[in-house]
Phi, psi and omega in degrees: 000131179288163179300321180295318180294323181296326179287338181076194183291319178049056177286167176252131182242136177223148175245119180290158181305333180274003176100351180292136178264130180235128180234129182233138179226119178280127180221106188276017184299314180225156180280052184218166179229131171266127179253126182228104180255130182236136176237145173286079185214045183271189185292344178298339183265004175296135172299146180302331182276349182226061175300142182095359183296316181295322177296320178299318178299318182297335181271349186235349187294334181261021184259021176145143176232181179301326185249356183224140171275172176301321178294322178299315181297314180298317181295320181293320177292314182298322183296340179251007179065035184248136173246121179264125178248131178242122179228162181221142172233199185301321190245343189219156169245130186248141173239116188230134174204165176232132182225168172291153183303318183292346180262001188302312183299318180294320180292320177297321178296318178295316179298319178299320179296319181297314186277339181267327190229043179289149181246347180049063182303141186302317181297321178292320179299315182293322178297315181290330177301315179295320179295319180292319178300322177296318178299319180295317179296323176295320176298318180298337183258009183248110183303325181296317179290317179301317180292314184292319177290326180294320182291326177292321177297322180284326179289319188253343187097136185298337180271349180283144180305329178281343182260348180282152176290128186296330178267357183079202178239165178302320181294315181294322180293326179296336183265357178287131178249165176297332176293322176298319180295317180293322180294317178299317179298315181297326183279333190246345183251119177201165179300328181290345179257006183265131168237112185249120179246135176231127182229123179167193186274066179219154174290133186299322180297318179292323178296318179293322176298320179294322177294320179295322179295324183280319189246351187295333180274000182284135178232166177121166180232177179244159179286126179297140180255144177295150179295149178286139177277149176291153178293154178294146178291138179291143180239342181198165176288139179229126177230125182235138180249131174248100183295129173222077195287349180270006182261161181266336186235146173258138179247134182248130170238121191226123187202179181218164165270147189239256186226165170285156176295332181278353181289131177304335179284357180306321185290330173293318179293324178298313177294318181299315179298321180295318178294320185289313190210020182234320188294145178056235183268034178110020176062205182299319182294314179297320180296317184285306191279320186265310188280309186279320184257351174060032184270336192238145170285328174207154176203125180200171173234159178216147180241129179232064175296135189216205181299321172247171179306116184269173184280144165246111187239147176248131182238142176209139173247120189223165169295145179306328181290344184255006183301308183298317180295320181294316179295320177298322179293321176298313178304314183294319180292323177293316179298323181291314182289330176285327182280314185259337185079168177286161176283160177299325179295318178298318180297313182297312183292323180291320177298315179298321180296314182294317178293317182291336181279345181300314178302325178292323177298327186258023180284332185247158177300320181293323177295319177296316181300317179295320178299316180293325175296320178297317176305313183292316185298317183264004178064041186277344181097148184287349177258017185300323180299331178280334184271344184303313181303317181292323179297320178286323178298331183284348181281122180267164176298323179298324179293324177294317178298316180298318179296317180297316182290332180282332189239315189275069182251104181307329181292346179238020180283155174242129182223145174231131178245122179238130180144195184277059183243130181236018180279191182231058181300143180233000000 
C-alpha cells in the first residue's frame, strides 16, 4: 500500500454558520473540480396524492431563477463547457457538474442561484410535463421497470415512499402545478439540508471559502418530515404476474427486505449479496441461471440497505418458456446458501473483490464525490475508506449463514413477473 493510500482520502469537512455542510478533497489528477451538491429532497417527501413531485422538481428547478432565464443558465454553463445533471432518489436530490478550477467560484454562484431562487416558469413546467409523461409511458411499456417497481410496491406497500413509483403516474403528473413545485422547494431546500462536496485540483481551504461565499448568506429551514415506517414483515410467499404479451422477454424481480445501512450486520449482507449475485459473472445466480443452464439474458442481485431496511432483490431476464425454471433455480440457490452457507473460498474471494474494487471506485473525482456523499449521508465518518477492509475482515462465515437464514427464505419471497408469460408461477 502506498503512503497516499495508507492516508486514505482525508477530506476536509466544514459546517457553515447557516448549517450547510461543505466537504473538500484535493485531487491533482486533472485541472478540474467535480461539484456534487445533495439536498434531503428525495421521493420520500412526495405527498401521497402527488407521487413523482420531487422528480418533477428535479426536471424544472434549473429552468429559470429570479435573475436568470433558462437560456441564461444554459449559456453560462455552455460558455464554460459545463453540463449540470440533476437527479433524485428516495432521499436526496443531487446537482452534479465538473468545471475547470478557475471557474469554481462562478459555477458555485450559479448553482446557488438555481437552488435558492428557482421560479418554475409556467412554459418550462408545461414542456417538462410532456417529457415526464413520455418517460412514464415508456416505463409502463418496459417489463424490466414494471417488474422492479412492482416488487417494491408489493414489499413495502404502494403507499409507502419506498413502494411508490419515483416518477409518479401520468395522472399524478397532470395534476402537478407550479405552486406545488414552489411549495416542495420551500419545504425541502435550505442550507441545513445541503451537503456540498467538491473534489479536484484546488486547495481545500479556498474551495470551502468559495462555497461560503456562494451559500453562506442563505437562511431558512425545512419542514420536518415524519419518520419512515419499517416495511411489514413477510408472512407468506407472493408471486404476481403482469401480462405484457407483446414483448419478447419476461423480466423477473424477486426480493426481500433486508437491513438498515446502520445495522452492524450490513457488512455480512454486503458480502452475502456479492457471493449470491454480484461477484465475477453474477455470483452463484449468474453461474447457475445464465452460464450453466443458459436460461437468462441477465441474472444478478442487488442490495440497497438504507435508512430503513432496504430491499435485497434478484433480477433476471428470461425467455417466457424459462420463467418457471428460473424461479425454481433462484429458490434452490437461496435454500442452498442458507442451508449450507458459502464456502470459505467464496468468502475470501468476495472479501478480496470488495476491498480491491474500492480503489477503482475512487479513481475519478466523481467517484470520490459520490463516496464522500454516502459517508456524510449515513454518518460513516471521514475515515470510512480506511476502515472498510477491517469491517469486512470481521465478518465470519457464521454471520453470513445467519444473514442468509434470516432473510433469504423462498417461502416468504415476493416476486413480480412482467412480460409475455401466461403460466401460473408460485
